[in-house]
C-alpha positions as CSV (number, residue, x, y, z in Angstrom):
1,M,10.9,-64.8,-7.6
2,H,10.5,-62.1,-5.1
3,A,7.5,-59.7,-4.9
4,F,6.7,-56.4,-3.0
5,S,4.4,-53.4,-3.1
6,F,3.7,-50.2,-1.1
7,R,1.1,-47.6,-1.0
8,E,1.6,-43.9,-1.8
9,P,-0.9,-41.0,-1.1
10,H,-3.0,-41.6,-4.2
11,G,-1.7,-44.6,-5.7
12,I,0.0,-48.1,-5.2
13,R,3.2,-49.6,-6.7
14,A,3.9,-53.4,-7.0
15,F,7.3,-55.1,-8.3
16,W,7.8,-58.6,-9.2
17,D,11.7,-59.6,-9.4
18,F,12.6,-62.8,-11.3
19,T,16.1,-63.7,-12.2
20,H,18.1,-60.8,-13.0
21,P,17.3,-58.6,-15.0
22,N,13.7,-59.8,-15.7
23,Q,11.3,-57.8,-13.6
24,L,7.7,-56.6,-13.8
25,S,6.2,-53.6,-12.1
26,L,2.9,-52.3,-12.1
27,E,1.8,-48.6,-10.8
28,F,-1.7,-47.4,-10.3
29,Y,-2.8,-43.9,-9.5
30,W,-6.3,-42.3,-9.0
31,W,-7.0,-38.5,-9.0
32,S,-4.7,-38.2,-11.8
33,S,-5.4,-35.3,-14.6
34,S,-3.3,-37.0,-17.4
35,C,-5.0,-38.3,-20.4
36,G,-3.6,-40.5,-23.2
37,I,-1.8,-44.0,-24.0
38,S,1.9,-44.6,-24.6
39,A,4.6,-47.3,-25.0
40,D,8.3,-46.4,-24.3
41,V,11.1,-48.4,-24.8
42,S,14.6,-47.4,-23.2
43,D,17.8,-49.1,-21.8
44,E,16.0,-50.5,-18.8
45,D,12.4,-51.7,-19.9
46,W,9.4,-51.3,-22.0
47,T,6.6,-49.2,-20.3
48,F,3.1,-48.9,-21.2
49,H,1.0,-46.0,-20.0
50,L,-2.7,-45.6,-20.1
51,A,-4.5,-42.7,-18.3
52,F,-7.9,-41.6,-18.5
53,P,-9.0,-39.1,-15.4
54,P,-9.0,-39.7,-12.8
55,F,-7.1,-42.9,-13.2
56,S,-3.7,-43.7,-14.6
57,L,-1.9,-47.1,-14.9
58,F,1.9,-47.9,-15.6
59,F,3.1,-51.4,-16.6
60,S,6.6,-52.1,-17.3
61,I,8.8,-55.2,-18.3
62,A,12.6,-55.4,-18.0
63,G,14.5,-58.3,-19.3
64,F,12.8,-61.4,-20.6
65,G,14.9,-61.2,-23.7
66,L,12.6,-58.3,-25.4
67,W,13.5,-56.7,-28.7
68,K,14.7,-53.2,-28.6
69,P,15.5,-50.8,-31.3
70,Q,19.2,-50.1,-31.6
71,E,21.5,-47.6,-33.4
72,K,25.0,-47.8,-34.6
73,H,27.5,-45.0,-32.8
74,I,30.9,-44.4,-33.7
75,F,33.6,-43.4,-31.1
76,H,36.1,-41.3,-32.8
77,W,37.9,-40.8,-29.8
78,D,38.5,-44.5,-29.5
79,N,40.0,-45.5,-32.8
80,N,36.6,-45.2,-34.6
81,R,35.0,-48.1,-32.4
82,E,31.6,-49.0,-33.5
83,V,28.9,-49.7,-30.8
84,W,25.2,-50.5,-30.7
85,L,23.3,-48.7,-28.1
86,T,19.5,-48.7,-27.5
87,D,17.5,-46.3,-29.7
88,A,15.1,-45.1,-27.0
89,R,11.7,-44.6,-28.7
90,A,8.3,-43.6,-27.7
91,C,4.8,-44.3,-29.2
92,S,2.2,-42.3,-27.7
93,L,-1.2,-40.3,-28.0
94,R,-1.7,-37.6,-25.1
95,I,-4.2,-35.0,-24.6
96,F,-3.3,-32.0,-22.5
97,D,-3.5,-28.1,-22.7
98,W,-6.2,-28.1,-25.5
99,S,-3.8,-30.1,-27.7
100,I,-3.4,-33.7,-29.3
101,W,0.1,-34.9,-29.2
102,I,0.7,-37.9,-31.6
103,Q,4.1,-39.5,-31.6
104,P,4.0,-42.6,-34.0
105,W,7.6,-43.6,-33.1
106,S,9.4,-40.6,-31.6
107,R,13.0,-40.3,-30.4
108,S,12.7,-40.0,-26.3
109,M,16.1,-38.2,-25.8
110,E,16.5,-35.9,-28.8
111,W,15.0,-34.2,-31.7
112,R,16.2,-33.9,-35.1
113,A,14.9,-31.7,-37.9
114,S,15.9,-34.3,-40.5
115,D,13.6,-36.9,-39.1
116,P,10.2,-37.6,-40.9
117,W,7.1,-36.3,-39.3
118,W,6.1,-39.9,-38.0
119,V,9.3,-39.6,-35.9
120,R,9.2,-36.0,-34.8
121,G,5.5,-36.2,-34.1
122,V,2.7,-33.8,-34.7
123,T,0.4,-31.7,-32.6
124,L,-3.2,-30.9,-33.2
125,D,-4.7,-27.6,-31.8
126,L,-8.0,-28.6,-30.3
127,R,-8.9,-24.8,-30.0
128,K,-8.9,-24.6,-33.7
129,L,-10.6,-27.9,-34.4
130,L,-13.3,-26.9,-32.1
131,G,-13.7,-23.4,-33.1
132,R,-13.3,-19.8,-31.8
133,E,-14.0,-19.5,-28.1
134,Q,-17.0,-17.1,-27.8
135,Y,-17.2,-15.0,-24.3
136,T,-20.3,-13.2,-23.1
137,C,-21.0,-11.7,-19.9
138,E,-24.7,-11.2,-18.7
139,T,-25.8,-9.0,-15.9
140,L,-28.4,-10.6,-13.9
141,R,-28.9,-8.1,-11.1
142,D,-27.3,-4.9,-10.4
143,G,-27.4,-2.3,-7.8
144,I,-28.5,-4.6,-4.8
145,P,-28.2,-2.6,-1.7
146,V,-26.1,-4.3,0.9
147,I,-24.7,-3.7,4.4
148,V,-21.3,-5.1,5.6
149,P,-21.3,-5.6,9.3
150,M,-17.8,-4.8,11.2
151,P,-17.0,-4.5,14.8
152,E,-17.1,-0.8,14.7
153,G,-20.2,-0.3,12.6
154,V,-21.8,-1.4,9.3
155,Y,-20.7,-0.2,5.9
156,H,-23.0,0.3,2.8
157,G,-22.5,-0.9,-0.6
158,T,-24.1,-2.5,-3.7
159,A,-23.9,-5.9,-5.2
160,K,-23.7,-7.1,-8.9
161,I,-24.6,-10.8,-10.0
162,E,-23.1,-11.7,-13.4
163,R,-23.0,-14.9,-15.4
164,R,-20.2,-15.5,-17.7
165,T,-20.2,-18.0,-20.5
166,W,-17.6,-19.7,-22.6
167,K,-18.6,-21.6,-25.7
168,R,-16.9,-23.2,-28.8
169,P,-18.9,-24.2,-31.8
170,L,-18.1,-28.1,-31.3
171,W,-17.7,-28.1,-27.6
172,F,-19.9,-27.7,-24.5
173,R,-20.9,-24.6,-23.0
174,Q,-19.0,-23.6,-19.8
175,T,-20.9,-21.2,-17.4
176,R,-19.8,-19.4,-14.3
177,G,-21.6,-17.1,-12.0
178,S,-20.1,-14.4,-9.9
179,T,-20.9,-11.8,-7.5
180,T,-19.1,-8.6,-6.8
181,I,-19.7,-5.8,-4.2
182,D,-18.7,-2.2,-4.7
183,C,-18.2,-0.2,-1.2
184,P,-17.7,3.5,-2.4
185,K,-16.1,4.9,1.1
186,G,-14.2,1.5,1.6
187,I,-13.7,-0.6,4.6
188,P,-10.5,0.8,6.4
189,H,-7.5,-1.1,7.6
190,A,-3.8,0.0,8.0
191,G,-1.5,0.0,5.0
192,K,1.1,-2.8,4.5
193,G,3.8,-0.3,5.3
194,E,6.2,-1.8,2.8
195,N,6.7,1.5,0.9
196,S,6.5,5.3,1.9
197,W,3.2,5.7,0.3
198,D,1.3,2.7,2.0
199,C,2.2,3.5,5.5
200,G,-0.9,5.2,6.3
201,D,-4.5,4.2,6.1
202,D,-5.9,1.7,3.4
203,G,-9.1,0.0,2.8
204,L,-11.0,-2.6,0.8
205,F,-13.2,-0.8,-1.6
206,G,-14.6,-3.7,-4.0
207,W,-14.4,-7.5,-4.0
208,G,-16.0,-10.4,-5.6
209,V,-16.7,-14.3,-5.3
210,E,-17.7,-17.1,-7.4
211,G,-21.3,-17.9,-7.3
212,D,-24.6,-16.0,-7.0
213,A,-24.7,-15.9,-3.2
214,V,-24.6,-12.2,-1.9
215,E,-24.2,-13.3,1.7
216,K,-21.0,-15.3,0.7
217,A,-19.5,-12.1,-0.9
218,I,-20.5,-10.1,2.3
219,A,-18.6,-12.7,4.4
220,H,-15.7,-12.9,2.2
221,G,-15.3,-8.8,2.3
222,V,-15.5,-9.2,6.3
223,A,-12.8,-11.9,6.5
224,T,-10.6,-10.1,4.0
225,V,-10.6,-6.9,6.2
226,L,-10.3,-8.8,9.5
227,I,-7.3,-10.6,8.1
228,A,-5.7,-7.3,7.0
229,R,-6.2,-5.6,10.3
230,R,-4.6,-8.7,12.1
231,R,-1.6,-8.5,9.7
232,Y,-0.9,-4.9,9.2
233,G,-2.9,-3.2,12.1
234,Q,-6.0,-1.1,12.9
235,P,-6.9,2.1,10.9
236,S,-7.0,5.4,12.3
237,Q,-10.0,6.8,14.0
238,E,-10.1,9.5,11.3
239,A,-10.7,6.8,8.7
240,L,-13.3,5.0,10.5
241,T,-15.2,8.2,11.1
242,E,-15.0,9.3,7.6
243,A,-16.0,5.7,6.1
244,L,-18.9,5.4,8.4
245,A,-20.3,8.7,7.9
């Protein structure tokens, strides 16, 4: 028997080789987002998969005289020769994209409309099972006076803090706060220069960040304009004078 293993950025893989073609392999990963359980059979092996965020585990068995489903194929081009080949199948229960995918005994490499439901598999839409999502937006504070400091001076604007909520009747509430800043005169920077209409002055007139920290929103606006000036160039003196007036 030969055994070897190696590390990956977020996982580890190990193999045990017995007399050919007998082999065992194990793969373990962390920080995985997949969720479900499955068993797959192919020409090479049986593979079992168990995943529950943030972990994922694969275990494969090749050889050892394991049973595999087979299907008869007729090669008409070879004098109607009959050959029995492995009928690759999968049995799985997976959860992703707000859906539950159930495959009792599905074909791994093809889909046939004539197959019964337990071969074709079924999909349950969790969004329908959990109820229609309701969205609300609540303004916590509005019209907060702010100043945005820049190398040439300060710009005046107003900030608004909101709280957004998403809720399904049979699921947990999700809440997210946001802070937006409106700067009526804008903070000037040069245009991108990609078209004839943006070769002159441009500016940042409004922006937002996640959370309820006004200071974070101000800092984000300053950084955005400085990056734009470094990338596209400085605004004209006329634009600066008008914005700072």
